[in-house]
C-alpha positions as CSV (number, residue, x, y, z in Angstrom):
1,X,70.0,98.1,86.8
2,X,71.7,96.0,89.5
3,X,73.6,97.7,92.8
4,X,76.0,94.7,94.6
5,X,76.9,95.8,97.8
6,X,77.3,95.1,101.2
7,X,75.6,96.5,104.2
8,X,79.2,97.5,105.6
9,X,79.9,99.5,102.9
10,X,80.4,103.6,104.0
11,X,78.6,104.0,100.4
12,X,76.1,101.5,100.6
13,X,73.4,104.6,100.2
14,X,74.8,105.7,96.8
15,X,71.7,104.9,94.6
16,X,69.3,105.7,97.4
17,X,66.2,106.2,95.0
18,X,65.5,104.5,91.7
19,X,66.2,107.1,89.0
20,X,63.5,108.1,86.5
21,X,63.2,105.6,84.1
22,X,64.9,102.6,85.4
23,X,62.7,100.3,85.0
24,X,64.0,98.0,87.8
25,X,66.4,98.3,90.1
26,X,67.7,95.4,92.5
27,X,70.1,95.4,95.1
28,X,72.3,92.8,96.2
29,X,73.9,92.2,99.3
30,X,76.7,90.0,98.2
31,X,77.7,88.6,101.7
32,X,74.1,87.4,101.6
33,X,73.8,86.4,98.1
34,X,77.8,85.1,96.4
35,X,76.3,83.2,94.1
36,X,75.3,86.4,92.2
37,X,78.2,88.3,93.2
38,X,80.3,85.9,91.2
39,X,77.9,85.7,88.5
40,X,78.2,89.6,88.1
41,X,82.0,88.9,88.6
42,X,81.9,91.6,91.5
43,X,85.8,91.9,92.6
44,X,85.4,95.7,94.5
45,X,81.8,96.9,95.6
46,X,79.9,98.6,95.4
47,X,79.0,97.5,91.5
48,X,76.8,99.1,90.1
49,X,75.6,97.3,86.7
50,X,72.9,98.3,84.1
51,X,71.2,95.7,81.9
52,X,69.4,96.0,78.9
53,X,67.5,93.0,77.6
54,X,69.3,90.7,79.7
55,X,73.1,92.2,78.7
56,X,75.6,94.0,80.9
57,X,75.6,97.5,78.7
58,X,77.4,99.4,81.9
59,X,79.4,98.6,85.0
60,X,80.1,101.2,87.5
61,X,82.6,100.3,90.0
62,X,83.1,101.8,93.6
63,X,81.4,105.1,95.2
64,X,81.3,108.4,93.2
65,X,80.3,111.7,93.5
66,X,76.0,111.7,93.2
67,X,76.3,113.9,89.1
68,X,78.7,112.0,88.2
69,X,76.3,108.7,88.7
70,X,73.6,110.8,87.4
71,X,76.1,111.6,84.0
72,X,77.0,108.1,83.5
73,X,73.3,107.1,83.8
74,X,71.8,109.5,81.6
75,X,72.5,107.5,78.2
76,X,70.7,104.6,78.9
77,X,67.8,106.9,80.8
78,X,67.4,108.9,77.9
79,X,67.7,106.1,75.2
80,X,64.6,104.9,76.9
81,X,62.4,107.9,76.9
82,X,63.1,108.5,72.7
């Protein structure tokens, strides 16, 4: 899971803790790492990119309520537990 954000963004702490079942979570400041922002086509932030085996399997753009975000991530975490 990769979260692309900027430090001045109001929703910068949307993913404050790494959800259980996530093997790796990387936070990227697109102001400091513009090449990574370009690589992930981060046109809007915050942006959460879910990767599996190096491939993007989901992309969540914008600030979502915590419950909605957890619901969006649940299928990927459930697959990992199986």
